[in-house]
C-alpha positions in Angstrom: 183.0 -34.1 -119.9 186.3 -34.0 -121.7 186.2 -35.8 -125.1 189.2 -36.6 -127.2 188.7 -36.7 -131.0 190.7 -38.4 -133.7 193.3 -36.4 -135.5 192.9 -37.3 -139.2 195.7 -35.3 -140.7 198.5 -36.4 -138.4 200.5 -38.1 -141.1 200.1 -35.3 -143.7 197.0 -36.8 -145.3 193.7 -38.1 -144.1 194.2 -41.3 -142.1 191.4 -42.9 -140.0 193.5 -45.4 -138.1 196.4 -45.0 -135.7 198.6 -47.2 -133.5 200.8 -45.8 -130.7 202.7 -46.9 -127.7 200.5 -46.5 -124.6 203.0 -44.2 -123.0 202.5 -41.8 -126.0 198.9 -41.2 -125.0 199.4 -41.3 -121.2 200.0 -37.6 -121.0 196.5 -36.8 -122.2 194.4 -39.9 -121.5 195.8 -42.4 -119.0 197.0 -39.7 -116.6 193.5 -38.3 -116.3 191.8 -39.6 -113.1 188.8 -37.5 -114.0 186.1 -39.1 -116.2 186.8 -38.7 -120.0 185.9 -40.3 -123.2 186.9 -40.6 -126.9 185.0 -40.5 -130.2 186.7 -43.6 -131.7 187.2 -47.3 -131.1 190.2 -48.4 -129.1 192.0 -51.7 -128.7 194.5 -51.7 -125.9 197.3 -54.3 -125.8 198.9 -54.7 -122.4 201.8 -57.3 -122.2 201.9 -56.5 -118.5 199.4 -54.4 -116.5 198.1 -54.1 -113.0 195.4 -51.8 -111.7 191.8 -50.8 -112.4 189.9 -49.0 -115.1 186.4 -47.7 -114.7 184.1 -48.0 -117.8 180.8 -46.2 -117.7 181.0 -46.4 -113.9 181.9 -50.1 -113.7 185.3 -50.8 -112.1 187.3 -53.5 -113.8 190.5 -55.1 -112.6 193.3 -55.4 -115.2 196.2 -57.9 -115.1 198.4 -58.7 -118.0 198.9 -59.9 -120.5 195.5 -58.8 -121.8 193.5 -56.8 -124.4 191.0 -54.1 -123.5 188.3 -53.1 -126.0 186.5 -49.8 -125.6 183.6 -48.4 -127.7 183.4 -44.8 -128.7 182.0 -42.4 -126.0 182.6 -44.9 -123.2 183.4 -42.9 -120.1 186.5 -44.1 -118.4 189.0 -43.3 -115.6 192.4 -45.0 -115.3 194.4 -46.2 -112.3 197.0 -48.6 -113.7 200.7 -49.4 -114.1 201.6 -51.1 -117.4 204.8 -52.2 -119.2 206.5 -49.8 -121.6 205.7 -52.0 -124.6 201.9 -51.6 -124.1 200.1 -50.2 -127.2 196.8 -48.9 -128.4 195.3 -49.2 -131.8 192.4 -46.9 -132.5 190.2 -46.0 -135.5 187.0 -44.2 -136.4 184.0 -46.0 -137.8 184.6 -44.2 -141.2 187.7 -46.3 -141.6 185.5 -49.4 -141.9 183.1 -47.7 -144.3 185.9 -46.9 -146.6 186.5 -50.5 -147.7 184.0 -52.9 -146.3 180.6 -53.4 -147.8 179.5 -55.1 -144.6 178.2 -52.1 -142.6 177.6 -54.4 -139.6 181.1 -55.9 -139.4 182.0 -54.2 -136.1 178.7 -55.3 -134.6 179.5 -58.9 -135.6 182.6 -59.0 -133.5 182.1 -60.5 -130.0 184.0 -57.7 -128.2 182.1 -54.9 -129.9 178.7 -56.6 -129.9 175.6 -55.5 -127.9 176.4 -57.8 -125.0 180.1 -58.3 -124.3 181.1 -61.1 -122.0 183.7 -58.6 -120.9 185.7 -55.7 -122.5 188.8 -57.6 -121.3 190.5 -60.5 -123.1 193.2 -62.3 -121.2 196.0 -63.4 -123.5 197.9 -66.6 -123.2 201.7 -66.6 -123.7 201.3 -68.3 -127.1 199.1 -65.6 -128.6 200.9 -62.5 -127.2 203.8 -62.5 -129.7 201.6 -62.7 -132.7 199.3 -59.9 -131.5 202.3 -57.8 -130.6 203.8 -58.3 -134.1 200.5 -57.3 -135.7 200.5 -54.1 -133.8 204.1 -53.4 -134.7 203.3 -54.0 -138.4 200.5 -51.5 -138.3 202.6 -48.9 -136.6 205.5 -49.4 -139.1 203.2 -49.0 -142.1 201.7 -45.8 -140.7 205.2 -44.4 -140.4 206.0 -45.3 -144.1 202.9 -43.4 -145.3 203.1 -44.5 -148.9 200.4 -44.3 -151.5 199.4 -47.9 -151.1 199.7 -47.9 -147.3 196.0 -47.5 -146.8 195.3 -50.8 -148.5 197.9 -52.6 -146.4 196.5 -51.0 -143.2 193.1 -52.2 -144.1 194.3 -55.7 -144.6 196.4 -55.7 -141.4 193.5 -54.2 -139.4 191.0 -56.8 -140.8 193.2 -59.8 -140.0 194.0 -58.4 -136.5 190.3 -58.0 -135.6 189.3 -61.4 -136.9 192.2 -63.0 -135.0 191.2 -61.2 -131.8 187.5 -62.2 -132.4 188.5 -65.8 -132.7 190.6 -65.6 -129.5 187.7 -63.9 -127.7 185.2 -66.5 -128.8 187.5 -69.3 -127.7 188.2 -67.8 -124.3 184.6 -67.1 -123.5 183.3 -70.3 -125.2 181.1 -68.3 -127.6 179.3 -69.5 -130.7 180.0 -68.0 -134.1 176.3 -67.9 -134.8 176.1 -64.1 -134.1 178.5 -63.6 -137.0 176.4 -65.6 -139.4 172.9 -64.5 -138.3 171.7 -61.5 -140.3 168.5 -61.0 -138.2 170.4 -60.1 -135.0 172.6 -57.7 -137.0 169.5 -56.1 -138.4 168.0 -55.7 -134.9 171.2 -54.0 -133.7 171.1 -51.6 -136.7 167.4 -50.8 -136.1 168.0 -50.1 -132.4 170.9 -47.8 -133.2 168.7 -45.9 -135.7 165.4 -45.7 -133.9 165.9 -46.1 -130.1 165.2 -42.4 -129.5 161.6 -42.7 -130.6 160.8 -46.4 -130.7 161.2 -48.2 -127.4 158.9 -51.3 -127.4 159.4 -54.8 -128.5 156.3 -54.4 -130.8 158.1 -51.5 -132.6 161.1 -53.6 -133.6 159.1 -56.8 -134.3 157.0 -54.8 -136.8 160.1 -53.2 -138.5 161.7 -56.7 -138.8 158.5 -58.3 -140.1 158.2 -60.9 -137.4 156.0 -61.3 -134.3 157.0 -60.4 -130.8 157.5 -64.1 -129.8 159.9 -64.6 -132.7 161.9 -61.5 -131.7 162.0 -62.6 -128.1 163.3 -66.1 -129.1 165.9 -64.5 -131.3 167.2 -62.3 -128.4 167.1 -65.2 -126.0 169.1 -67.4 -128.4 171.9 -64.9 -129.0 171.9 -62.7 -125.9 170.4 -64.9 -123.2 168.0 -62.0 -122.5 164.5 -61.4 -123.7 163.8 -58.7 -126.2 162.4 -56.3 -123.7 165.7 -56.3 -121.7 167.7 -55.8 -124.9 165.6 -52.7 -125.9 165.6 -51.3 -122.4 169.4 -51.7 -122.0 170.0 -50.0 -125.3 167.8 -47.1 -124.2 169.6 -46.9 -120.9 173.0 -46.7 -122.6 172.1 -43.9 -125.0 170.5 -42.0 -122.1 173.7 -42.3 -120.1 175.7 -41.1 -123.0 173.4 -38.1 -123.4 173.7 -37.2 -119.7 177.5 -37.2 -119.9 178.2 -35.8 -123.3 175.5 -33.2 -123.9 174.5 -30.0 -122.2 170.8 -30.7 -122.4 168.9 -30.5 -119.1 167.3 -33.6 -117.5 163.9 -32.4 -118.7 165.2 -31.9 -122.3 166.7 -35.4 -122.3 163.5 -37.0 -121.1 161.5 -35.4 -123.9 164.2 -36.2 -126.5 163.8 -39.9 -125.6 160.0 -39.8 -125.7 159.3 -39.9 -122.0 156.0 -38.2 -121.2 157.5 -36.2 -118.3 160.9 -35.8 -116.6 159.7 -37.6 -113.4 158.9 -40.7 -115.5 162.4 -40.6 -117.0 164.0 -40.3 -113.5 161.9 -43.2 -112.2 162.9 -45.4 -115.2 166.6 -44.5 -114.9 166.8 -45.0 -111.1 164.9 -48.3 -111.2 167.8 -49.9 -113.2 170.8 -47.7 -112.3 170.1 -47.2 -108.6 170.6 -43.5 -108.9 168.7 -40.6 -110.6 169.8 -39.1 -113.9 170.9 -35.9 -112.0 173.0 -38.0 -109.5 174.5 -40.0 -112.4 175.5 -36.8 -114.2 177.0 -35.3 -111.1 178.9 -38.5 -110.2 180.5 -39.1 -113.6 180.7 -35.7 -115.3 183.6 -33.3 -114.9 
């Protein structure tokens, strides 16, 4: 699997954020019809677009104007035609750590949360000029590359993501409760840290100091799914990433994620994905 990594010294010093015209990356990303991925967060702005993008095997139709939000290590293929003024803003997680004390900030955003309504946000004509201007401001400041540019970039980035989060919430009629609730953020953090070895609702309820019914109610309230589904889907996602991004054998992956034997891992995977781990790897790997 081909993975693109962030170039930190592009501007002559370490910079953990970038913003480019979409056509500037088309030569090494969009033009690839084979599955590929990146190691950073991406926010695509399409004033006009038509076509399809496949994200982790799911085909999505794009029509503009719209935003497309992609997590790190999401496997994608492109088949689109977009306007020349399309852009992409991308950053590594370390950019956030450099100035925000809120380590869970990205997880609080609707479009980067555990359960997206969709990675696509259609834009109305009234909001497009503002978002386009924000992208232009970030790109302009990157080119200036002054001593204080990093602080302005942090401010521009922060405002842009909050504006997009508000638009996303309004479009999909989402509550702001997930932004305020610290327990659901804590669950996301624990899942990220421990899913390799801890895969039961009981495990996470104990770590959070609540009972299983309370954890189940928490997940139902914020995700509309019970806690068992949330844990299972998290495990499936990390297993899929491992299948595509590592050179470990199916057996090695099964033991890494605490399955008692490879056949058990294959049965688990196929029961929810419809294909075996080997078939998934063959289908989506280069």
